[in-house]
C-alpha positions in Angstrom: 117.2 31.0 91.3 119.9 33.9 91.0 120.2 36.9 93.3 118.3 39.2 90.9 115.4 36.8 90.7 115.4 36.4 94.4 115.3 40.2 94.7 112.4 40.5 92.3 110.4 37.8 94.1 111.0 39.6 97.4 109.7 42.9 96.0 106.6 41.2 94.6 106.0 39.6 98.0 106.2 42.9 99.8 103.9 44.5 97.2 101.3 41.8 97.7 101.5 42.1 101.4 101.0 45.9 101.2 98.1 45.3 98.8 96.4 42.9 101.2 96.8 45.5 104.0 95.2 48.2 101.8 92.3 45.9 101.0 91.7 45.0 104.7 91.9 48.7 105.6 89.5 49.5 102.8 87.0 46.9 103.9 87.4 47.8 107.5 86.8 51.5 106.8 83.5 50.7 105.0 82.4 48.3 107.8 83.7 49.7 111.0 84.3 53.4 110.6 81.0 54.3 108.9 79.6 57.2 110.8 83.0 58.6 111.8 82.8 62.3 110.8 85.2 63.5 108.1 84.9 66.9 109.7 83.8 68.1 113.2 80.2 67.1 113.7 79.2 70.4 115.2 80.4 72.3 112.2 77.6 70.6 110.2 75.0 72.4 112.3 73.7 76.0 111.8 74.2 78.6 114.4 70.8 77.6 115.8 72.2 74.1 116.3 70.1 72.5 113.6 70.9 70.4 110.5 69.0 68.4 107.9 69.7 64.8 107.1 68.1 62.1 104.9 67.8 58.4 105.6 66.9 55.5 103.4 64.5 53.3 105.4 63.7 49.9 104.0 61.4 47.1 104.9 63.6 44.3 103.6 63.0 40.8 102.1 65.7 38.2 102.2 67.1 36.6 99.1 64.6 33.7 98.8 66.3 32.0 95.8 67.0 28.9 98.0 63.6 29.0 99.6 60.0 28.9 98.4 58.6 32.3 97.4 55.0 33.4 97.2 53.0 36.7 97.4 54.4 39.6 99.4 51.4 39.6 101.7 48.6 42.1 102.5 49.1 45.9 102.4 48.3 46.3 106.1 51.4 44.2 106.9 53.5 47.1 105.5 51.5 49.9 107.1 53.3 52.5 109.1 51.1 54.6 111.3 53.8 56.2 113.4 57.6 56.2 113.1 60.2 57.3 115.7 63.9 57.8 115.0 66.2 57.5 118.0 69.6 59.1 117.6 72.4 57.5 119.7 75.8 58.8 120.4 79.0 57.6 122.0 82.8 57.9 121.6 84.7 55.7 119.2 85.3 53.0 121.8 81.7 52.7 123.0 80.0 49.4 122.3 76.6 49.4 120.6 74.9 48.3 123.8 76.5 51.2 125.8 75.6 53.9 123.3 73.1 56.4 124.8 70.1 58.4 123.4 71.0 61.9 122.3 67.5 62.8 121.0 64.3 61.4 119.3 62.4 62.5 116.3 59.1 61.9 114.6 59.4 60.6 111.0 57.0 60.8 108.1 57.0 57.4 106.3 53.8 57.8 104.3 53.6 56.7 100.7 56.7 54.4 100.5 57.7 53.0 97.1 59.0 49.6 96.0 62.5 48.8 97.3 65.6 49.5 95.3 66.6 45.8 95.1 64.9 42.4 95.2 65.4 42.1 99.0 63.4 45.3 99.8 59.7 45.7 99.7 58.8 49.1 101.0 61.4 51.9 100.7 61.4 55.6 101.4 64.0 58.3 101.8 62.9 60.5 104.7 64.3 63.9 105.6 64.3 65.3 109.1 65.8 68.2 111.0 68.0 67.2 113.8 69.6 69.2 116.6 73.0 69.2 118.2 71.5 68.5 121.6 73.8 66.2 123.6 76.2 65.8 120.6 80.0 66.2 120.9 82.5 66.6 118.2 84.2 63.3 119.2 81.0 61.3 119.0 80.0 58.7 116.5 76.3 58.6 115.8 73.9 55.8 115.2 70.1 55.5 114.7 67.3 53.1 115.7 63.9 53.3 113.9 60.8 52.2 115.7 57.5 52.0 113.8 54.0 51.6 115.2 55.0 51.8 118.8 55.9 54.6 121.2 57.9 53.2 124.1 59.1 55.6 126.7 62.6 56.6 125.7 64.6 59.4 127.3 67.9 61.1 126.7 70.8 59.1 128.3 69.0 55.7 128.0 71.3 53.0 126.9 70.6 50.9 123.9 71.0 47.7 125.9 67.9 48.8 127.9 65.8 50.0 124.9 66.4 46.9 122.8 65.1 44.7 125.6 61.9 46.6 126.1 58.9 44.3 126.3 56.2 46.4 127.9 53.8 47.7 125.2 55.4 45.6 122.5 52.4 43.4 121.7 51.3 41.3 118.7 48.1 39.5 119.5 46.8 36.7 117.3 44.0 38.9 115.9 46.0 42.1 115.5 46.0 42.7 111.7 45.9 46.5 111.2 49.6 47.2 111.6 52.6 45.8 113.3 55.5 47.0 115.4 58.8 47.3 113.5 62.4 48.1 114.4 65.9 47.8 113.0 66.9 44.4 111.7 69.6 42.5 113.4 72.4 42.2 110.9 75.7 40.3 110.5 78.9 41.6 109.0 79.7 38.4 107.2 78.1 35.2 105.8 79.9 33.0 108.3 79.7 31.5 111.7 80.7 33.8 114.5 80.1 36.9 112.3 79.9 40.2 114.1 76.4 41.4 114.7 74.9 44.9 115.0 71.5 46.5 115.2 72.1 50.3 115.3 73.1 51.9 112.0 76.0 54.3 112.0 75.3 57.7 110.5 77.8 59.7 108.4 77.5 63.2 109.9 79.3 64.6 106.9 75.9 64.2 105.2 74.3 66.7 107.6 73.3 69.8 105.7 72.1 73.3 106.6 69.1 73.1 104.3 66.6 70.4 103.5 67.2 70.8 99.8 70.9 69.9 100.1 70.1 66.8 102.2 67.6 65.3 99.7 69.4 62.7 97.6 72.4 62.5 99.9 71.3 60.0 102.6 73.4 59.9 105.8 72.6 56.2 106.2 70.5 53.2 105.1 68.3 51.4 107.6 66.5 48.1 107.3 63.6 47.5 109.5 61.6 44.3 110.2 58.3 43.4 111.9 58.2 42.0 115.4 55.2 39.9 114.2 55.2 36.3 113.0 52.6 35.5 110.4 51.1 32.0 110.0 48.7 30.9 107.1 47.1 27.5 106.7 46.2 26.4 103.2 44.1 23.4 102.0 46.7 21.7 99.7 44.6 18.5 99.2 44.4 17.5 95.6 40.6 16.8 95.5 37.5 18.5 96.6 35.9 15.6 98.5 38.2 13.6 100.7 38.3 10.4 102.7 40.6 9.1 105.4 42.1 5.7 104.4 39.2 5.2 102.1 36.7 5.0 105.0 33.3 5.7 103.7 32.3 7.6 106.8 35.5 9.5 107.3 34.6 12.0 104.6 35.1 15.7 104.5 35.3 18.7 102.2 37.7 21.7 102.3 35.1 23.7 104.3 35.4 21.1 107.1 39.0 22.2 107.7 39.7 25.0 110.2 42.7 25.9 112.3 43.9 27.9 115.3 47.3 29.0 116.7 48.3 27.5 120.1 51.1 28.0 122.6 52.2 31.3 121.2 53.9 34.4 122.7 51.9 37.7 122.7 54.9 40.0 123.3 58.6 40.1 122.9 61.7 42.2 122.7 61.6 45.5 120.8 64.7 44.5 118.9 65.7 41.0 117.7 68.1 39.3 120.2 70.9 37.1 118.7 74.0 36.9 120.8 76.1 35.1 118.2 75.9 33.5 114.8 76.9 29.9 115.4 76.1 28.5 111.9 76.0 29.9 108.4 72.4 28.8 108.1 71.5 31.6 110.5 72.7 34.2 108.0 71.5 35.1 104.5 73.9 34.1 101.9 73.7 37.4 100.0 74.3 40.9 101.2 71.1 42.6 102.4 71.3 45.5 99.9 73.9 47.1 97.6 74.6 49.9 100.1 76.1 47.4 102.5 78.3 45.0 100.5 79.4 43.3 103.7 76.1 43.2 105.6 73.8 40.2 105.8 70.4 39.4 107.3 70.1 37.0 110.3 67.6 34.2 110.4 67.4 33.2 114.0 66.6 34.9 117.3 66.6 34.4 121.1 63.3 35.4 122.6 62.6 36.4 126.2 62.1 32.9 127.4 64.7 31.2 125.2 66.3 29.0 127.7 63.4 28.8 130.2 64.5 32.0 131.9 62.1 34.0 134.1 59.8 36.5 132.7 57.8 35.1 129.8 57.1 31.4 130.1 56.5 28.8 127.4 53.0 27.9 128.5 49.8 27.7 126.5 48.6 31.3 125.9 45.4 30.1 124.2 43.2 27.2 125.2 40.6 25.6 123.1 38.2 23.3 125.0 36.3 20.7 123.0 33.6 20.5 125.7 33.0 24.2 125.8 30.4 25.1 123.2 31.4 28.8 123.3 35.0 27.8 122.3 34.1 25.6 119.4 33.9 28.4 116.9 35.4 31.5 118.7 39.0 31.2 117.5 38.9 28.8 114.6 39.9 30.2 111.2 39.0 28.9 107.8 41.9 27.7 105.6 43.5 30.5 103.6 43.3 32.8 106.7 46.3 34.2 108.5 47.0 34.8 112.2 49.8 36.7 113.9 51.8 36.5 117.1 55.2 37.3 118.6 58.3 35.2 118.0 58.9 32.0 120.1 62.3 30.3 120.0 64.3 28.0 122.2 67.5 26.0 122.4 67.8 22.3 121.5 67.0 21.2 125.1 63.6 22.9 124.9 62.6 21.6 121.4 59.5 19.9 122.7 55.7 20.3 122.5 55.1 22.5 125.5 57.7 25.0 124.3 56.7 25.1 120.7 54.2 27.3 118.9 51.9 25.0 116.9 49.0 25.1 114.6 45.9 23.2 115.7 44.0 21.7 112.8 40.4 20.9 113.4 38.6 18.6 111.0 34.9 17.9 110.9 34.0 14.4 109.8 30.7 12.4 109.4 28.8 15.5 108.3 29.2 16.9 111.8 27.5 13.9 113.5 28.8 12.2 116.6 30.8 9.1 116.1 33.1 6.6 117.9 36.3 4.7 117.0 37.8 1.8 118.8 41.4 0.8 119.3 40.9 -2.8 118.5 39.9 -2.4 114.8 43.3 -1.7 113.5 42.0 1.0 111.3 40.0 4.2 111.5 36.5 2.7 111.3 33.8 5.2 112.2 30.9 3.8 114.2 27.7 5.7 114.5 25.6 6.2 117.6 22.9 3.6 118.0 19.5 4.3 116.7 17.1 5.7 119.3 14.1 4.0 117.7 13.6 0.4 118.9 10.6 -1.6 118.2 10.8 -4.8 120.2 8.1 -7.2 121.5 8.5 -10.1 123.8 11.0 -11.2 126.4 12.1 -14.6 125.1 14.1 -15.9 122.3 11.0 -17.4 120.7 9.2 -14.0 120.6 9.2 -11.7 117.5 11.7 -8.9 117.4 11.8 -6.0 115.0 14.7 -3.5 115.4 15.6 -0.7 113.0 19.3 -1.3 113.4 21.2 -4.3 112.0 22.7 -7.0 114.2 25.8 -7.1 112.0 28.5 -4.7 111.3 28.6 -3.8 107.6 31.8 -2.4 106.2 30.6 -2.1 102.6 29.6 1.6 103.0 25.9 1.0 102.4 24.8 1.0 106.1 27.0 2.7 108.7 27.7 0.4 111.6 26.4 1.5 115.0 28.8 1.3 117.9 26.6 -1.2 119.9 26.2 -3.4 116.8 30.0 -3.6 116.6 30.4 -4.2 120.4 27.8 -7.1 120.4 29.5 -8.7 117.4 32.9 -8.2 119.1 31.7 -9.9 122.2 30.5 -12.9 120.1 34.0 -13.2 118.6 36.0 -12.7 121.8 34.1 -13.7 124.9 33.2 -17.4 125.0 30.9 -17.0 128.0 28.8 -14.4 126.2 28.8 -16.4 123.0 27.6 -19.6 124.8 24.9 -17.7 126.6 23.6 -16.1 123.4 23.6 -19.3 121.5 21.9 -21.2 124.3 19.3 -18.6 125.6 18.9 -16.1 122.7 18.9 -18.4 119.7 22.2 -17.0 118.6 20.7 -13.5 118.1 22.9 -10.7 119.5 20.1 -8.2 118.8 18.6 -9.3 122.1 21.5 -7.6 123.9 21.5 -3.9 124.6 24.8 -2.0 125.3 24.7 1.5 126.8 27.6 4.0 126.6 28.6 7.0 128.7 30.6 9.7 127.0 33.2 12.0 128.6 33.5 15.1 126.4 36.5 16.4 128.4 38.6 13.4 127.6 37.0 12.4 124.3 36.4 8.9 125.6 33.4 6.6 126.0 32.9 3.6 128.3 30.4 0.8 128.4 28.1 1.6 131.4 25.7 -1.3 131.1 25.1 -4.5 129.1 21.6 -5.9 129.4 19.5 -8.6 127.7 15.9 -8.9 126.7 15.8 -12.6 125.8 15.1 -13.9 129.3 12.9 -12.5 132.0 14.5 -10.4 134.7 15.2 -12.5 137.9 15.3 -15.7 136.0 18.2 -18.1 136.4 19.3 -17.4 132.8 19.1 -13.6 133.4 21.2 -14.0 136.5 23.8 -16.1 134.6 24.0 -13.2 132.1 24.6 -10.6 134.7 27.3 -12.8 136.2 29.3 -12.6 133.0 30.8 -9.3 134.2 30.6 -7.8 130.7 31.0 -4.1 131.8 34.4 -5.0 133.4 35.3 -7.1 130.4 34.8 -4.1 128.1 36.8 -1.9 130.4 39.8 -4.3 130.4 39.8 -5.1 126.7 38.6 -2.2 124.6 39.2 1.5 124.4 36.6 3.8 122.8 37.0 7.3 121.6 34.0 9.6 121.2 34.0 12.5 118.7 31.5 15.1 119.7 29.8 16.8 116.6 32.3 14.8 114.4 35.3 17.0 115.3 38.9 15.6 115.5 42.1 17.5 116.0 45.8 17.5 115.0 48.7 19.5 116.4 51.4 20.6 113.9 54.5 22.2 115.5 55.9 25.0 113.3 59.4 24.4 112.0 61.8 27.2 111.1 64.6 25.5 109.3 64.1 22.7 106.9 65.6 19.2 106.5 68.5 20.5 104.4 69.5 22.9 107.0 68.7 20.9 110.1 68.3 17.3 109.1 66.5 14.9 111.3 67.0 11.1 111.1 64.8 8.4 112.4 67.9 6.4 113.2 68.4 3.4 115.5 67.7 4.4 119.0 65.5 7.4 118.0 62.2 5.7 118.5 61.4 7.6 121.7 59.8 11.0 121.8 61.9 12.5 124.5 64.0 15.4 123.5 67.1 13.7 124.8 66.3 10.6 122.7 65.2 12.3 119.5 68.1 14.6 119.4 70.8 12.4 120.9 72.4 11.6 117.6 74.5 13.8 115.4 76.2 13.6 112.1 79.3 15.4 113.4 82.3 13.1 113.0 80.0 10.0 113.1 77.9 7.9 110.8 74.2 8.8 110.6 72.3 7.1 113.4 75.4 6.5 115.5 75.4 7.9 119.0 77.9 10.8 119.3 80.1 10.4 122.3 82.2 13.0 124.1 81.9 15.5 126.9 78.6 17.1 127.7 79.7 20.3 126.0 80.8 18.4 122.8 77.5 16.6 122.6 75.5 19.8 123.1 77.5 21.5 120.4 77.0 18.6 118.0 73.3 18.6 118.7 73.0 22.3 118.3 74.9 22.3 115.0 72.6 19.6 113.7 69.2 20.8 115.1 69.3 24.3 116.5 66.5 26.3 114.9 64.7 23.3 113.5 61.6 24.3 115.4 60.5 27.8 116.5 59.1 30.9 115.0 61.1 34.1 114.3 59.9 37.6 113.8 59.3 38.9 110.3 58.8 35.4 109.1 55.7 34.1 107.3 54.9 30.4 107.8 52.6 29.0 105.2 51.4 25.5 106.2 49.7 23.6 103.4 47.8 20.4 104.4 48.6 17.8 101.7 47.0 14.6 103.2 45.3 13.3 106.3 46.0 9.6 106.9 44.2 8.9 110.2 41.3 10.2 112.2 42.8 12.6 114.7 42.3 13.1 118.5 38.8 13.7 119.7 40.1 16.5 121.9 42.8 19.1 121.6 46.1 17.1 121.9 47.7 18.1 125.1 51.1 19.8 125.3 53.8 17.4 126.6 57.5 17.3 127.1 57.8 15.0 124.1 60.3 16.1 121.4 58.8 18.0 118.5 59.9 15.4 116.0 57.7 12.3 116.0 58.3 9.0 114.4 54.6 8.9 113.4 52.6 11.6 111.7 48.8 11.5 111.2 48.6 14.6 109.1 51.0 15.6 106.3 51.7 19.2 105.5 54.3 21.4 103.9 55.6 24.6 105.3 56.5 27.5 103.1 58.0 30.8 104.2 58.6 33.8 101.9 58.5 37.5 101.4 58.7 38.4 104.8 61.1 35.5 105.3 59.9 32.0 104.3 60.7 28.4 105.0 59.4 25.0 103.9 58.2 22.2 106.1 57.3 18.6 105.2 55.4 16.5 107.8 
């Protein structure tokens, strides 16, 4: 290369460097200096200290191209009864948290329209008159919008205090008329460690002395989101009439499915908390709207009890007691219904039953009649209660007996087996002392033996309380020999019975936020336990799937978080639609208890998919 060529290349390199600087400054000016006045702020106000400004306020939807999308929801979920605008100020070096309230205003948000782009549902440009109260020429200005709540806010309050307000910020399960909303928490890049912000900078050069001038010239664009979480349970079964494992008596229809929400928060922060964006899955892949080409929605949050901190606690906020008749129908919803609550999230270490909001599915089997199952059958055979009509004469094996129930256990579906029929037959097969006694003194007829059960509704269990015979007279040598068999203790040691009051069984479905593609879970070697440390002890980071990740505690925690953080939990402005696709086993006879077991289980008794859309939606397969 000659000197001239070297000179030309040097000039090109300088020009390219200058161009990159210009581009960076351009991007930075759009991102970071928005709201910095082009003129003195106070010069934008009239002599009375007033000015008009317009703001675009949007209730946004994420880009759901990579997620499952369904209807936008009910009109009441977009209702705005009241709206407050909080104007913050601070100098150019003031952090968002340290900006303070200059003034507050009432906003009219009635009759919004469809949003200007696919990520926005309700949209309206509002115009308000602001004052120069507490405003200095050197200030930068920013706004917070609060809908459907009126927390006590005073001039001089810091944003750090306001965003963490909990008192009065309530979303109960049955609150369906309207929902608290506030500014969305946004990121300035689709990347890990992206800078986050909540307040929206206002360009004071768009303050005007008249309302007419401000219309059509918005000083800023604000995206708001609901504090509420919405959960809907759908019947996704392919047929109208259903059976479990083909069992003739484990039948049900769609009307036999109901659900309730459990272990949910009823309140939370006014504004979404997210201290950092650790992984790109926590950020929407496309800019939130065309006004902000560098701004993205966030998909995770840290609630008030995120790491087991004081204040709110992850304990059951709703209890459904099987043995309390008043509770049997009070909170259960039919499929297709929706319930609402506040967000509930946690770190990987708390990804367990007793920290997770879940859906309780209640299924009525056997046409609502009581039934039993036993652990020794190897399948979900339903046994009916014994008949209460017994016609029996005589006290010896040679006498004539006539009972309405069979002394065999049919599985052909024509005659439901009673529980005592099953237990007598089971004794004949498994207890040689009993079998010899019946063959010797009862002509081999187990119908001469009566078995009584005692049910415990609180535990959903039944125990054999007495085993008596009618083949030999009471007090006889043969009767004494029967009593000495110890059959009550034998049952207690060898068989476990479950009792289903009114035919109800229950399933717990923890609600998952991120899907398998974003937070994959592997039933790998060593992951057979249900403890959080076991289920999440493996990572794909720098290791083969199913291989234990070794390193420092911090490295292991980081690997687990990168793999699993956000897998379970519910986040504000999200709609979790759970579709029940199949039920493979009879569930628990009582509400499954909350435990410290990990949310991911090796076995599942109920299969469902989770879809989240037009608020923000996700998909879950169980």
